[in-house]
C-alpha positions in Angstrom: 102.0 97.9 76.7 99.9 96.4 79.5 96.5 98.0 80.2 93.8 97.1 82.8 90.1 97.5 83.0 88.2 98.8 86.1 86.8 96.4 88.7 83.9 97.0 91.1 84.8 97.9 94.7 83.6 94.6 95.9 86.7 92.9 94.5 87.0 89.1 94.9 90.1 87.2 95.9 90.5 86.1 92.3 90.3 89.6 91.0 92.8 90.9 93.6 95.2 88.2 92.5 94.7 89.1 88.9 95.7 92.7 89.4 97.9 92.4 92.5 101.5 92.1 91.4 103.8 94.0 89.2 102.7 95.2 85.8 105.0 92.5 84.4 107.9 93.1 82.1 106.0 95.8 80.2 105.4 99.5 79.9 102.7 101.3 81.8 101.6 104.8 80.9 99.5 107.2 82.9 97.2 110.0 81.7 98.4 113.4 83.0 95.8 115.1 85.2 93.7 111.9 85.6 93.7 109.0 88.1 92.6 107.8 91.4 93.7 110.9 93.4 92.2 113.5 91.1 88.5 113.0 91.6 86.5 116.2 91.4 84.9 117.5 94.6 81.1 117.3 94.7 78.8 118.7 97.4 81.2 121.1 99.0 84.4 120.8 100.9 84.9 119.4 104.4 86.4 122.0 106.7 87.7 119.2 108.9 87.8 115.4 108.5 88.5 113.1 111.4 90.2 109.7 111.0 91.0 107.6 114.1 94.3 105.7 114.1 94.1 102.3 115.9 97.8 102.1 116.7 100.5 104.5 117.7 102.5 106.5 115.2 106.0 107.0 116.7 107.4 109.0 113.8 106.6 110.0 110.2 110.0 109.5 108.5 109.3 106.9 105.8 112.8 105.4 106.5 112.3 105.1 110.2 109.2 102.9 110.4 107.1 100.3 108.7 104.0 100.6 110.9 100.7 100.7 108.9 99.3 103.7 110.6 102.5 105.6 109.8 102.3 104.4 106.1 98.7 105.7 105.9 99.7 109.2 107.3 102.8 109.4 105.2 100.7 108.8 102.2 98.8 112.0 102.9 102.1 114.0 103.0 104.2 112.3 100.4 103.6 111.1 96.8 104.6 107.7 95.4 105.8 106.9 91.9 103.0 104.3 91.5 99.6 104.0 93.2 96.8 101.4 93.4 93.6 102.3 91.7 90.8 103.1 94.1 88.3 100.9 92.4 90.3 98.0 90.9 93.4 97.8 93.1 95.5 97.7 90.0 98.9 99.4 89.9 98.9 102.6 87.9 101.4 105.5 87.3 101.2 108.5 89.6 104.3 110.7 90.1 105.8 108.5 87.4 103.9 109.3 84.2 105.1 106.0 82.8 107.4 103.1 83.7 108.8 100.1 82.0 111.3 97.3 82.2 114.0 98.2 79.6 116.2 95.1 79.9 119.5 94.4 81.6 117.7 94.1 84.9 116.7 97.8 84.7 113.4 99.5 85.4 112.9 103.0 83.9 110.6 105.7 85.3 109.7 109.0 83.7 108.8 111.5 86.3 105.9 114.0 86.1 107.2 117.6 85.5 106.2 120.7 87.5 105.9 119.1 90.9 107.2 120.9 94.0 107.8 119.7 97.6 106.0 121.6 100.4 109.2 123.6 101.1 109.5 124.7 97.4 112.2 122.3 96.3 111.7 120.8 92.8 110.8 117.1 92.5 112.7 115.6 89.7 114.8 112.5 88.9 117.5 113.7 91.3 114.9 113.7 94.1 113.9 110.1 93.2 117.5 109.0 93.2 118.1 110.7 96.6 115.1 109.0 98.1 116.1 105.5 97.0 119.7 106.1 98.0 118.5 107.2 101.4 116.3 104.1 101.7 119.3 101.9 101.0 121.8 103.8 103.0 123.5 101.9 105.8 123.9 105.1 107.7 120.1 105.7 107.7 119.3 102.0 108.6 115.9 102.0 107.0 113.7 98.9 108.0 112.6 99.0 104.3 116.0 98.6 102.9 116.1 94.8 102.6 112.9 94.7 100.5 114.7 96.9 97.9 118.1 95.2 98.3 118.1 94.0 94.7 118.6 97.6 93.5 122.3 98.1 93.1 122.2 101.6 91.5 119.8 104.4 90.9 120.8 106.4 87.8 119.6 109.8 86.7 119.1 109.5 82.9 117.9 113.1 82.5 116.1 115.6 84.6 112.9 113.6 84.6 114.0 110.1 83.9 115.5 107.6 86.4 116.7 104.0 86.1 116.7 101.5 88.9 119.5 99.0 88.0 118.9 95.7 89.8 120.9 92.5 90.4 118.0 90.5 89.0 114.8 91.3 87.0 113.2 92.1 90.3 109.7 91.7 88.8 107.8 92.8 91.9 109.5 96.2 92.1 106.4 98.1 90.9 104.3 96.4 93.5 106.6 97.8 96.2 106.4 101.4 94.9 103.0 102.6 96.4 104.7 102.8 99.8 108.0 104.3 98.5 107.8 108.0 99.4 109.8 110.7 97.4 111.6 113.2 99.7 113.0 116.6 99.3 116.8 116.2 98.9 118.0 119.4 100.5 115.7 119.2 103.5 116.4 115.6 104.2 120.1 116.1 103.8 120.4 119.1 106.2 118.3 117.9 109.1 118.9 115.3 111.8 117.1 112.0 112.0 115.3 113.2 115.1 114.0 116.3 113.4 112.9 114.4 110.3 111.0 111.9 112.4 108.7 114.6 113.6 108.7 117.1 110.8 108.1 115.4 107.4 108.2 117.4 104.1 106.7 115.8 101.0 104.9 116.8 97.9 101.6 115.2 98.8 98.0 116.6 98.9 98.3 117.6 102.5 100.9 119.5 104.5 101.9 118.9 108.2 100.3 121.2 110.8 101.0 119.3 114.0 102.4 115.9 115.0 102.6 114.6 118.5 104.0 111.0 118.4 101.5 108.3 119.5 98.9 111.1 120.2 97.6 113.1 117.3 98.4 114.2 113.7 96.9 117.3 112.0 97.4 118.1 108.3 96.0 120.8 106.0 95.2 120.8 102.3 98.1 121.6 100.0 96.5 124.3 97.9 99.5 124.2 95.5 99.1 120.5 94.9 100.0 119.4 91.3 96.9 117.2 91.2 93.3 117.9 91.8 92.8 119.9 95.0 91.4 117.7 97.8 87.8 118.4 99.0 89.1 118.3 102.6 90.6 121.4 104.1 92.0 119.8 107.3 92.5 116.3 108.6 92.7 115.4 112.2 93.9 111.9 113.1 94.0 111.1 116.8 95.4 107.8 118.2 92.5 105.9 119.7 93.7 102.4 120.6 90.5 101.2 122.4 88.1 99.6 120.0 85.0 100.6 122.0 86.1 104.3 122.1 86.6 104.5 118.4 83.1 103.1 117.8 81.5 105.3 120.4 83.2 108.4 118.8 81.9 107.3 115.3 78.4 106.9 116.6 78.6 110.3 118.4 79.5 112.0 115.1 83.0 112.7 116.1 84.7 110.6 113.4 84.4 110.2 109.7 86.4 106.9 109.6 86.8 104.5 112.5 89.1 101.6 111.5 89.0 98.0 112.8 85.7 97.9 114.7 85.1 94.5 116.3 82.5 92.3 114.6 80.1 92.6 117.6 79.7 96.3 116.8 78.8 95.9 113.1 75.1 95.7 113.7 75.1 98.7 116.0 77.1 100.8 113.4 74.8 99.8 110.6 71.7 100.5 112.6 72.7 104.0 113.6 71.6 106.8 111.3 74.6 108.4 109.5 77.0 105.5 109.9 77.7 102.2 108.2 80.3 99.4 108.0 82.6 99.2 105.0 84.8 96.0 104.5 87.1 94.6 102.0 89.1 91.4 101.4 92.7 92.3 102.1 96.1 90.8 102.7 96.8 91.3 106.4 97.7 88.0 108.1 97.6 87.5 111.9 100.2 85.2 113.4 102.2 84.7 116.6 105.9 85.1 116.1 108.2 82.5 117.7 111.7 83.9 118.5 114.4 81.3 117.6 116.9 83.2 119.7 114.9 82.5 122.9 114.4 79.0 124.3 112.5 76.9 123.7 111.4 78.4 120.4 114.6 77.2 118.8 113.1 73.7 118.9 110.9 72.8 115.9 108.9 70.4 118.0 107.9 73.1 120.3 106.9 75.4 117.5 104.8 72.7 115.9 103.2 72.0 119.3 102.0 75.6 119.6 100.4 75.3 116.2 98.5 72.2 117.2 97.6 73.7 120.6 95.5 76.6 119.4 92.0 76.3 117.8 92.4 79.0 115.2 89.0 78.1 113.6 87.3 79.0 116.9 89.2 82.2 117.1 88.1 83.0 113.6 84.4 82.1 114.3 84.3 84.1 117.6 86.3 87.2 116.8 85.8 87.5 113.0 82.4 85.9 112.7 84.0 83.4 110.3 85.1 86.1 107.8 88.8 85.3 108.2 90.7 82.7 106.3 92.7 80.1 108.2 96.4 80.0 107.3 98.6 77.1 106.5 101.7 79.3 106.4 102.4 83.0 105.7 100.8 83.4 102.3 97.0 84.0 102.2 94.9 83.3 99.1 95.0 87.0 98.1 98.7 86.9 97.5 100.6 85.8 94.3 102.4 82.6 95.2 99.8 81.1 97.6 99.6 77.3 97.6 96.0 76.1 98.0 97.1 72.5 98.5 98.6 73.3 101.9 96.4 72.5 104.9 96.3 74.5 108.1 97.5 72.8 111.3 94.5 71.0 112.8 93.5 71.6 116.4 95.0 68.7 118.2 96.0 69.3 121.9 97.1 65.7 122.4 99.5 66.0 119.5 100.8 69.2 121.0 101.4 67.5 124.4 103.2 64.6 122.6 105.5 67.0 120.8 106.2 68.9 124.0 107.1 65.6 125.7 109.4 64.7 122.9 111.1 68.1 123.2 111.7 67.6 126.9 108.8 69.6 128.3 106.3 67.0 129.6 104.9 69.5 132.0 105.0 72.4 129.6 106.9 75.6 130.4 106.5 79.3 131.2 106.8 82.0 128.6 105.7 85.5 127.6 103.5 86.8 124.8 104.1 90.4 123.8 101.2 92.2 122.0 100.2 95.6 120.8 96.4 95.1 120.8 95.8 97.6 118.0 97.7 95.5 115.5 94.8 93.1 115.1 91.1 93.1 115.4 90.1 92.4 119.0 93.8 92.1 119.8 93.5 91.8 123.6 90.7 89.2 123.5 92.4 87.1 120.8 95.7 87.1 122.7 93.9 86.1 125.9 92.2 83.3 124.1 95.5 82.1 122.7 96.9 82.2 126.2 94.1 80.0 127.4 94.6 77.4 124.6 98.3 77.2 125.5 97.5 76.7 129.1 95.5 73.6 128.3 98.7 71.9 127.0 100.8 73.1 130.0 102.2 76.3 128.6 101.8 79.2 131.1 102.1 82.4 129.1 102.2 85.8 130.7 100.9 88.7 128.6 103.0 91.8 128.1 101.3 94.8 126.5 103.6 97.0 124.3 103.1 100.2 122.5 103.5 100.0 118.7 107.0 101.6 118.6 108.4 99.5 121.4 107.1 96.2 120.0 108.2 96.9 116.5 111.7 97.9 117.7 111.9 94.7 119.8 110.9 92.5 116.8 113.3 94.2 114.4 116.1 93.8 116.9 115.1 90.1 117.5 114.4 90.7 121.2 110.6 90.1 121.2 108.8 87.2 122.8 109.6 84.4 123.1 106.0 84.7 121.6 104.8 87.9 120.1 101.6 88.8 118.3 102.0 90.2 114.8 99.8 91.2 111.9 101.4 91.9 108.5 99.9 93.4 105.4 102.8 92.6 103.1 103.5 96.3 102.3 100.3 96.1 100.2 102.2 94.4 97.4 99.9 91.3 97.2 103.1 89.3 96.3 104.7 86.4 98.2 108.0 88.2 98.2 106.9 90.9 100.7 105.9 88.2 103.2 108.7 85.6 102.9 111.5 88.3 102.4 110.4 90.4 105.4 109.1 87.8 107.9 111.8 85.1 107.5 115.5 84.6 108.1 117.3 88.0 107.6 114.1 89.9 107.0 113.5 93.2 108.8 110.6 91.7 110.9 112.1 88.2 111.4 113.1 86.6 114.7 113.9 83.2 113.0 116.6 81.5 111.0 115.6 80.0 107.6 118.4 80.4 105.1 116.9 77.8 102.8 113.8 80.0 102.3 116.1 83.0 101.9 117.6 81.3 98.9 114.2 80.6 97.4 113.2 84.2 97.8 116.2 85.3 95.9 115.4 82.7 93.2 111.9 84.3 93.0 113.4 87.7 92.4 115.8 86.3 89.7 113.0 85.3 87.2 110.3 87.3 85.5 108.4 84.1 84.7 105.4 84.2 86.9 104.6 80.5 86.7 108.2 79.8 87.8 108.0 82.3 90.6 104.8 80.6 91.9 106.4 77.2 92.0 109.4 78.6 93.9 107.0 80.2 96.5 105.2 76.9 96.8 108.4 75.2 97.7 109.1 77.9 100.3 105.6 77.6 101.7 106.1 73.9 102.3 109.3 74.5 104.2 107.6 77.3 106.2 104.7 75.1 107.2 107.0 72.3 108.3 109.4 74.5 110.3 106.6 76.5 111.9 108.5 79.8 112.6 105.1 81.3 113.5 101.9 80.1 115.0 99.8 80.5 111.9 96.3 82.0 112.5 94.2 83.7 109.9 93.8 86.4 107.2 91.7 89.1 108.7 89.4 91.3 106.6 89.8 95.1 106.4 86.9 96.6 108.4 85.9 100.2 109.0 83.0 102.1 110.6 82.4 105.2 108.5 80.1 108.2 108.4 77.7 108.1 105.4 78.3 111.8 104.4 81.4 110.9 102.3 82.3 108.4 99.6 85.4 106.8 101.1 85.2 103.0 101.2 87.4 100.2 102.4 90.3 99.2 100.1 92.1 95.9 99.7 95.5 97.6 100.4 94.5 99.0 103.8 95.4 102.5 102.8 93.2 105.5 103.6 93.7 108.0 100.8 91.7 111.1 101.3 92.5 113.2 98.1 89.6 111.6 96.2 87.0 111.8 99.1 83.9 113.8 98.3 80.9 114.9 100.4 77.7 113.0 99.6 
């Protein structure tokens, strides 16, 4: 059996890596009634708790989106089988009282008994099977399906035991589970996709009250929750895409959590009575996607030229106050499989011009950059700065602002760009698989073609030997750096402005769980 000790909230990169991935080929057992989500309330309940969402939420069906704000909200409404500990970031059982690798490429989960969905349906092994089958269904077309494609069958062993039979050991399966929501079988079978997008039913600590896509979400405490009753009666989550507006609302006392303030506002937030900044090392990378299907991004020389053309170190210094980490590829240092030997592209505009000449663009070219500013800290300013760097080497890039739903749809249908701004948190797995599998070749968020990396990703899934996996991912990272399917920028920290009357603090996984929040 694998067990873990607690870590302080100020977790280092090394500690994140230590506890990031799957629990290994081992058994992990939870203690019924205890855990991250079951903290006792102190100091009285909150009648209403306000959390601003920095980017739009087009729907709340876990199989119709992969947008971070949607994942956060869905986690209030649904329960996962496994969760990350609030203090240590380690994986621990939640709806699953225990889980283990039982051989023959099979993971077994024992489900907690006595849990009901908000509509009264029973949550058991059949509900878990239904939820995974729905995720993998071609008729549903979930953007999450490819990440779970190694699961070839979900078997109900008994009423509260389920097996995930895989085509490989799939060692990172537990790391994917915190964002896998368990759904009510009858409800999700009888209603249309359009209805389910707007009317989620889970078993989580909060129930839906009102949802207006890309506008506002309201939920209320689930007083029948199987775990500890949350100390928050109602949560209101408005969509506030403007950075300045979120900060102003926090300072005015209208918000309890204001995500992603720009660094320039840190001093003001900390200096205001009743508010403070909370930050954490995370795993969200910021890159610019380059669409191979749209010329001239199908030319490696052009893609490399863009990487030489942009001074990412200056962007990091100006917009993140140097707190970011420059990327040499898609894997930051907080992710299992990162190769510290790879160097980021240096800022070299003359090399960029030379590569453009070799590619047949001595005078540069015109192109478009698509961006949803809420997807990255200081999104508008960073994109405008990138636009200016490209102009210095002859590339005239027009900016196209997109809402979150539109841009995500354009990326997943390979229509975005030719350049598009993207931030990616790796589904909070802290594992190379969730970057390379999703962002390259046939991945759900890929606009490139890299079959050689695809083969390496499959090889990484086929072995449970962690050292072997890391070598495989280093090979993949070398190819990625050379082929430059993205303009590699930086790892951005997780930043929040928060009211000081509660105990929620920034987490490495970017989630905003509220069931453990207490008044202080």
